[in-house]
MDAnalysis code that builds the backbone (N, CA, C; Angstrom):
import MDAnalysis as mda
import numpy as np

u = mda.Universe.empty(171, n_residues=57, atom_resindex=np.repeat(np.arange(57), 3), trajectory=True)
u.add_TopologyAttr("name", ["N", "CA", "C"] * 57)
u.add_TopologyAttr("resid", np.arange(1, 58))
u.add_TopologyAttr("resname", ["MET", "LEU", "LEU", "LEU", "THR", "GLY", "GLN", "LEU", "ASP", "ARG", "LEU", "ALA", "SER", "PRO", "SER", "GLU", "LEU", "LYS", "ALA", "LEU", "ALA", "ALA", "ALA", "PHE", "PRO", "ASN", "PRO", "ALA", "ARG", "VAL", "GLU", "VAL", "LEU", "PRO", "ASP", "VAL", "GLY", "HIS", "THR", "VAL", "ALA", "ILE", "GLU", "ALA", "PRO", "GLU", "PRO", "TRP", "ARG", "ALA", "ARG", "VAL", "LEU", "ASP", "PHE", "LEU", "ALA"])
u.atoms.positions = np.array([
    [-13.624, 28.301, 65.129],
    [-12.585, 29.267, 65.181],
    [-11.894, 29.181, 66.543],
    [-10.606, 29.335, 66.534],
    [-9.785, 29.304, 67.763],
    [-9.185, 30.732, 67.961],
    [-9.424, 31.252, 69.120],
    [-8.878, 32.532, 69.529],
    [-7.881, 32.330, 70.687],
    [-6.673, 32.717, 70.502],
    [-5.675, 32.530, 71.500],
    [-5.232, 33.900, 72.032],
    [-5.101, 34.017, 73.338],
    [-4.629, 35.232, 73.909],
    [-3.776, 34.917, 75.157],
    [-2.986, 35.863, 75.523],
    [-2.226, 35.744, 76.739],
    [-2.955, 36.379, 77.908],
    [-2.779, 35.823, 79.077],
    [-3.344, 36.366, 80.284],
    [-2.980, 37.807, 80.524],
    [-1.749, 38.151, 80.103],
    [-1.265, 39.480, 80.355],
    [-1.411, 40.431, 79.140],
    [-2.150, 40.009, 78.139],
    [-2.336, 40.789, 76.862],
    [-3.110, 42.073, 77.154],
    [-2.519, 43.245, 76.862],
    [-3.208, 44.479, 77.079],
    [-3.818, 45.014, 75.829],
    [-3.539, 44.403, 74.668],
    [-4.121, 44.857, 73.385],
    [-5.388, 44.079, 73.065],
    [-5.436, 42.832, 73.440],
    [-6.615, 42.034, 73.190],
    [-6.780, 41.127, 74.441],
    [-7.386, 41.724, 75.447],
    [-7.509, 41.054, 76.729],
    [-8.416, 39.801, 76.612],
    [-8.194, 38.872, 77.574],
    [-9.040, 37.697, 77.597],
    [-10.515, 38.010, 77.591],
    [-10.925, 38.976, 78.341],
    [-12.348, 39.334, 78.386],
    [-12.866, 39.832, 77.053],
    [-12.014, 40.597, 76.320],
    [-12.407, 41.088, 75.007],
    [-12.516, 39.960, 74.009],
    [-11.598, 39.024, 74.108],
    [-11.638, 37.896, 73.184],
    [-12.853, 36.979, 73.461],
    [-13.203, 36.833, 74.735],
    [-14.420, 36.039, 75.071],
    [-15.620, 36.680, 74.507],
    [-15.699, 38.009, 74.615],
    [-16.846, 38.751, 74.015],
    [-16.876, 38.623, 72.534],
    [-15.750, 38.664, 71.895],
    [-15.654, 38.489, 70.431],
    [-16.088, 37.095, 70.056],
    [-15.629, 36.094, 70.756],
    [-16.017, 34.725, 70.465],
    [-17.502, 34.507, 70.559],
    [-18.120, 35.139, 71.504],
    [-19.584, 34.994, 71.671],
    [-20.386, 35.614, 70.546],
    [-19.777, 36.548, 69.839],
    [-20.435, 37.238, 68.763],
    [-20.606, 36.373, 67.503],
    [-19.854, 35.336, 67.378],
    [-19.967, 34.442, 66.201],
    [-21.171, 33.510, 66.315],
    [-21.801, 33.169, 65.198],
    [-22.951, 32.213, 65.255],
    [-22.625, 30.936, 65.922],
    [-21.502, 30.347, 65.615],
    [-20.987, 29.201, 66.361],
    [-19.876, 29.690, 67.188],
    [-20.116, 29.877, 68.523],
    [-19.081, 30.542, 69.345],
    [-17.680, 29.945, 69.124],
    [-16.691, 30.768, 69.096],
    [-15.320, 30.384, 68.906],
    [-14.771, 29.811, 70.253],
    [-13.750, 29.079, 70.100],
    [-13.068, 28.498, 71.287],
    [-12.006, 29.495, 71.663],
    [-11.977, 29.860, 72.914],
    [-10.966, 30.831, 73.465],
    [-10.055, 30.092, 74.383],
    [-8.758, 30.275, 74.189],
    [-7.703, 29.740, 75.026],
    [-6.911, 30.881, 75.578],
    [-6.682, 30.856, 76.860],
    [-5.914, 31.927, 77.495],
    [-4.655, 31.307, 78.071],
    [-3.503, 31.729, 77.630],
    [-2.249, 31.198, 78.124],
    [-1.733, 32.022, 79.266],
    [-1.446, 31.407, 80.387],
    [-1.015, 32.172, 81.574],
    [0.399, 32.718, 81.412],
    [0.642, 33.849, 82.021],
    [1.975, 34.538, 82.013],
    [2.429, 34.861, 80.589],
    [1.540, 35.160, 79.710],
    [1.931, 35.526, 78.348],
    [1.222, 36.828, 77.953],
    [1.886, 37.587, 77.149],
    [1.303, 38.853, 76.680],
    [0.662, 38.753, 75.345],
    [0.784, 39.783, 74.508],
    [0.127, 39.853, 73.200],
    [0.722, 38.938, 72.120],
    [2.023, 38.703, 72.218],
    [2.703, 37.908, 71.172],
    [2.804, 36.430, 71.620],
    [1.629, 35.808, 71.662],
    [1.508, 34.456, 72.171],
    [2.418, 33.457, 71.458],
    [2.457, 33.479, 70.120],
    [3.230, 32.525, 69.384],
    [4.756, 32.689, 69.624],
    [5.185, 33.894, 69.963],
    [6.560, 34.199, 70.224],
    [6.928, 33.895, 71.677],
    [6.055, 34.291, 72.602],
    [6.358, 34.169, 73.984],
    [6.167, 32.720, 74.504],
    [5.262, 31.971, 73.894],
    [4.978, 30.615, 74.340],
    [4.763, 29.708, 73.104],
    [5.794, 29.486, 72.290],
    [5.620, 28.764, 71.019],
    [5.153, 27.317, 71.202],
    [5.647, 26.643, 72.209],
    [5.217, 25.217, 72.356],
    [3.777, 25.113, 72.737],
    [3.297, 25.857, 73.780],
    [1.865, 25.735, 74.089],
    [0.975, 26.252, 72.950],
    [1.427, 27.290, 72.309],
    [0.662, 27.846, 71.143],
    [0.527, 26.783, 70.068],
    [1.632, 26.122, 69.709],
    [1.592, 25.097, 68.678],
    [0.722, 23.921, 69.084],
    [0.813, 23.493, 70.309],
    [0.026, 22.387, 70.787],
    [-1.450, 22.691, 70.679],
    [-1.864, 23.869, 71.056],
    [-3.293, 24.260, 70.952],
    [-3.775, 24.347, 69.549],
    [-2.918, 24.917, 68.654],
    [-3.296, 24.975, 67.241],
    [-3.428, 23.574, 66.635],
    [-2.476, 22.727, 66.897],
    [-2.548, 21.392, 66.347],
    [-3.750, 20.601, 66.909],
    [-4.012, 20.775, 68.167],
    [-5.199, 20.140, 68.766],
    [-6.477, 20.581, 68.124],
    [-6.556, 21.925, 67.876],
    [-7.706, 22.501, 67.219],
    [-7.928, 21.929, 65.797],
    [-6.833, 21.818, 65.086],
    [-6.919, 21.384, 63.664],
    [-7.097, 19.838, 63.552],
    [-6.927, 19.160, 64.609],
    [-7.026, 17.674, 64.565],
    [-8.507, 17.206, 64.395],
])
């Protein structure tokens, strides 16, 4: 599982996503994009897409 969040996300903070990832039997991968808020795919579409494609490869 891939969990993406923005460094500036106030709805799902990086620390909350890291805790969520650790709760899975196989810990999820957490990626934090700098200078991005909650709408990662809208605010940083290129880095978001690159991380998703890398994860799916």
